[in-house]
C-alpha positions as CSV (number, residue, x, y, z in Angstrom):
1,M,144.7,197.2,114.9
2,T,144.5,199.6,117.9
3,E,141.1,200.6,119.4
4,R,141.8,204.1,118.2
5,E,142.3,202.8,114.6
6,K,139.1,200.8,114.9
7,M,137.2,203.8,116.1
8,F,138.4,206.0,113.1
9,A,137.7,203.1,110.7
10,G,134.1,203.0,111.9
11,E,134.5,199.5,113.4
12,L,133.4,198.3,116.8
13,Y,136.0,199.3,119.5
14,D,136.5,199.3,123.2
15,P,135.8,202.8,124.6
16,G,137.4,201.8,127.8
17,D,140.7,201.4,126.2
18,A,143.5,203.0,128.1
19,E,144.8,205.1,125.2
20,L,141.3,206.4,124.4
21,L,140.6,207.2,128.0
22,A,143.8,209.0,128.3
23,R,143.0,211.1,125.3
24,W,139.4,211.7,126.6
25,H,140.8,213.0,129.9
26,L,143.3,215.2,128.1
27,A,140.6,216.7,125.9
28,K,138.4,217.4,129.0
29,D,141.3,219.1,130.8
30,L,142.2,221.2,127.8
31,A,138.6,222.3,127.4
32,S,138.5,223.2,131.1
33,V,141.7,225.3,130.8
34,Y,140.3,227.0,127.6
35,N,137.0,227.9,129.4
36,S,139.0,229.4,132.3
37,L,141.0,231.8,130.0
38,P,140.0,235.4,129.8
39,S,138.0,236.1,126.6
40,A,140.7,238.6,125.5
41,D,143.4,236.0,125.6
42,V,143.1,235.2,121.9
43,A,146.6,233.7,121.6
44,G,146.1,231.4,124.6
45,K,142.8,230.2,123.3
46,E,144.2,229.6,119.8
47,R,147.2,227.6,121.3
48,L,144.8,225.4,123.2
49,L,142.4,224.9,120.2
50,R,145.4,223.8,118.1
51,E,146.4,221.3,120.8
52,L,142.9,220.1,121.3
53,L,141.7,220.0,117.6
54,G,145.0,219.8,115.7
55,G,144.2,223.0,113.9
56,F,141.3,225.2,112.7
57,G,140.5,227.7,109.9
58,R,139.8,231.3,110.1
59,V,136.2,232.7,110.3
60,S,135.7,235.9,108.3
61,G,133.2,238.4,109.4
């Protein structure tokens, strides 16, 4: 079982695992790019959110 699988299973895992660290750095980089986009760049923000989160729903309002 990988450290990622252990993490999702709620088991003890090594947070210093290379795969988990790589994913953490990627998420931080994507968040940085997201925050640097102009607020009007809705398509760019949605693209980054899909990559970062895997998907999201629509908010009505």
